[in-house]
Steps between C-alpha positions, in 0.01 A plus 500: 500500500865460416781696647813504287862554572775535246728222397715663237263550205254247624240513779433234764132506592403411855132434553340711771302350788148390444341782704680772305400333169137496606510872579635572149243276330224673699622839379536375142148349498373833624621662180770706664803351331466694174409837645668506839843414368590666175856371435718647222474341160727198476603531862401200709796571723544808714868531405598654171847388400776441752389759755540291811806618696758260642488589870752429774817669369736589788604854579768624265613761759549266795617189306647617167706189437210268564259705292635393166630158594207259474242677291470457126218623274406148397391419857205735470378303199488162681157574634306348787411153608242355733690328777204286609411384147663159500430238230687207357699748286687612816605138569719248323212262444203487260177306483183446695666414830735799476202733461343357813819516709648816349512686838679212669749461213564872477571529873723189495714634213578838664860539618553532877845615615655328799440660839781628722671254735430527868621835633448412866867430579631801306261743671512371855884477508571827324709762675221756492252274677756395759580862558132585550476212751796634695350849513167371634642230729818628667533180710712246313317202647171638370645543151591135470192358672268265302213728580670782313564276200139389493394864510714575194361201318146601587558850355659351186217253439244777535675681219613217277305435182525222243386451144352154464503383133203267554288764675599760242376278216187404688415862584557612143268221374230611746547865403463414130161343582391785725620780281327362193178490701501850645710702250457564128878509440832580657693725262881490487716674239745268328754784454515551878554131564782501243662792685501296819675208329762733352557669836584164656786466247610867511513574872691326779255538786169380644166620367298729734138545395297799626131437423212728585293358785132506404372168636598198705502312171819692407704266723425210265457689175863600434629154590239342274585713197877441541449126545288482182789652305768279666668788675648451849218558748588750776476499875222724627504757779155456653325776688243502778208454256605141418336362810236274346528156670571309179705773328780534757619135503459480118716812445766372743551194277497721190775732624303728728712673766294611803615729773380402848315758706710650780346636815780747580699652220809573716520156667817289465302232315390761240861606442610136466217432262595792276860380478389146406252629240752733340759227474243250363394744222867568428571128461197453272615783274855361505358172364345700204147441621232744381291703745162671486474819712170686555578866563137592563304464822282189530176506318309729507719786624630779278767465238796652677835330585437350841753455772491118468570517126784741551647270758508214249652730244765612759599137551560457130693823484705394806591164327622695202676762711690230695592337166316178585349520150670667201174652373120466512250517213201719592175425315178704556177299445165654413185304591159602373162342566178550315312450823619552859555161662408616851219715352246394760727628781685793340688686774334297777722203410694457817854383544431290806455127526195342337316187613496184286123531446532861381782398265295215349202732447727754330634233267153379408387855423811551296434193285141605428590837342661615177788747531570582137862530385831528674805675355855445635773725364867451574704821472844518341760350740771736610811471712518610862866579445410725206244680714740559786768630269259781405404576858606864471190566295277422793694682773568832332188679622456638852192391695319688774194417709156559354425744775762743379383461140120545517423655837581855383258464206233355724524800733496748211868563444741403223832325514774388261526170694208364294741394228695274738426128519285365782694290754361166615729413789239282671586222254872516580498485881386139531718275714578264211612788280713676762775236454562665163646845466262788433640525144410135436164527677397781263615293209288201614190717550547658159544158337174385666316805356647439154405132495141587594496765228635254242254229596211741480610632158513152353160397636226474236172690521209256491160537341322524834732789600414707191127426532490577874702817448255628240196418713655643814662818371313589185152344509398490869138548401505225237540494127393317189687188397597664169659793683681274742647296217613813317664644816656160569682513168607864564638427845677184376681706235600756763646222714698357205626848404665527845700180446283287731364172365150358537421144600246420227440499128217393276164642397378812675162349557636192673744688718255761636231238576761275658605787727136579586442137590791504744372829647143376531499562879578870433281588197144461377390448137158635391353465156405816308325582176684511165673163571733642763546442873604713795795420720452650850760467780348404837521753783534267800807525708631160396449569130663843519801358686544221246479735205746734667739207571487392136544852361799577725712269286491756219633784707872425434430544132370857535663606826707777331205657320269451800726692740556773241131530436418541873773759531364683195152485659645668809633791292172537314314522828729775619440691175122452532509682836606823332284476190186698569348474152610168353497497124496163328727634228753644745842332491695438818880502487644229719856553612726192463693594813183520715358178353822307570502636856143373553583159353805469732283581802244239407769239443630555851152485647397175338626174651785316331287199404292727278784697353735200449789722403830320425803620693682600178236762422458817713164654575593805293578277196173316555315836501657615177408176341143539623473840339635360169233224512223752549627676187503163319134452597424855375365595836766772506618692198818705512426869457687660209603862513642645180657800683712281722785273412406133544648331804663228292676750264847535645674580168437874503586518874833320453609732215358828620641835391639570842713190502786531753764280652290489819251276328773242431641509849172502691393144512182575695389744229402777743360716222208260477359660816457834318312328223285283727177594319617323186509170687160517665245271346119526508222271390141530408227241533405277211162580342400163367227295660725192515766686701241632748353153549841346546592771751194417718581128472856556615385713799260233608774233527648656811172609662462196738840571658457878509150467640627277780774749588260793491243321712761380750631860542150612595463222756822548698327705767280200586791268583557405860878539515765381583447154350718221358549503122314168423199622702525838332479333155191298603337807648576699183339228292192500723466879469547486122231234463257705707578829330526395134152368431491507121873465414573161660823472294665756733433298819752218465761362736791575270393868461450536876848359554647740242322797658639428844855450365488817287364708787773370726771591247341838437508593866127481564552208737784499750644196678536469875618212708243267654489190715452253212667708223492843335171688504369750248353835591434830325801723478490850653463656155187311414333525840379839372171468299618760246796280395277192478275699263804607297605133467154404375491785253849423374398143413162611367660715228605185311155343507239541229 
């Protein structure tokens, strides 16, 4: 098999691993290649013309000056390169010896920028550190004691990181060897690399990279890619998941900044540590050093801006706010894997310390497997200064608690508060963020949401994601290989039409079989008559969880249509209650106002990591866009009434016969209330088979989350409350695993965590003080069984 990626008009072919090639040859010898994969005439490639989008553009609303600064149309035509494909061509030498030592020569020729000088004296003797020492040690003799100085140095050395040129070259040489063994290729777009080089000349500020956090390998991946292109390697903010015995000391010499664990958050040592850390980051940024910040929780938690990530972002914002740096260049980074690196552990991958023996076993297992392709996408760099100058866009909307928004609808009432934005104050009340004003804290939280949204939008959809999504949501009972290949091409075109890119190209036959090989632990292949074979997904808990984990990566592509489809399904279920004699030819009129209201409710109910709504877009705007996309998919068709004036026809209304001076003076156009019927819009359902199939597919995308919420609402009466929140999450997970027998995808740790947080914000759980911390218990409203039943029925209306 050969997987191809574009290089201008040419293609660079990277041979697939031996095991995947054997699978393809076995299928070909079975006579399936000619019948199972009927490709279009003259079309060896899946892509017709220049249909691949150039992903990663920054937001033109939040950063309008940066949006048109670095991007040019020719960048999209530069194509991709394989970062781990190193030959003598990439070196200055030629000949037999150069071919044998090409990795060594390539690594030796990369440019390494000088590291910062020692910051120990500047940090320890700064006014802010000395002030913190005086506040914690009022006695002057204690302030000047050698013991106090040793304490400051100990804190500084725990934080300090260095970038060793020798170790950086050695690590990159080892990674070239390892990556070529376990990966097919590492795809990087040349146009995105060119934007990074132009940004260094255009902006006067350090680079801040915001990658998605999908594996422990991410800590080395971004540094490796930047090193291979001779771009300044960044310092890395390491989380609690980087606790492997050999990984922590390696990362410290490659720029890894670790935060020591503190026993008591309010202790004087903790306060002193925060001051030293903030000043150290400020000095690094002042020296124009790049920084990698992971906004997500450590693997494998959910994709929401975590408190630790927001604290790092607040330090960068504080450095800019105090004018220590003139600007900062923000760069989202999308990372996509064909195969999950910690696939054998999934969500059971802990964040605690690991023994040396367990780490060695993990490395040996890692080297024995094939993980397909990796795709790294660098989004368009934009200025922090440009973003802050447009801060009024993010702060113009009022926010209220979720309890005031949705609780009336849960209990059977209606409220206009549903169109307000949901507040998330729990992210802003952290001790490291309180030092900023509330105005700036909201701005930091919004920037964190926007960076996660940008990084997700520029992430490529891999072949295993599309294949797992089809097997999980459309063909749970299995399907023929021919049907799977046809649906693969259909879903790929739907992804490209929504301006998301895919991380593969080549022959349809090779790509589908390559994806099935990587998913061999989740699927079964059975031969059938007529030179075809059957692809059947396994039903074990481990297989279902893996397929669900792969398919979740496609949810950001269809999140608008999926939420609108579930809201439309809710309205259709309400209509079905009052239809005694259902006629297949009967047409149902769907009100746009009611549909948008249902979409808004579902947006508030779903956790933020699923919705991933940028701060510059309101929930109401998102809902209107979702309705438009359903019309684009022909799931909804606007109803035309010849007796009524179209809603978009304002010409006759502006020059009506009864034109008076009141119309000119009344800016609010109060006469529109009398003609409200003209502006009401109704839809009818599409009649085509394709639209109906797509509607069911969209509804199924959100079913794991909705099923978890529905099941959890029915289990609340079994909880032994009050209980601490971590124990409540674990107990919720245990109940979900016991209750959901066939749908294992709904019983995950991330969904259990989302359920508890949503129920707390909704007012189902109420906090009370405890000895070790706050405890959760059922609120007075939901101690009544009738209200618990209403909550379950409210969530159930959105399920299929």
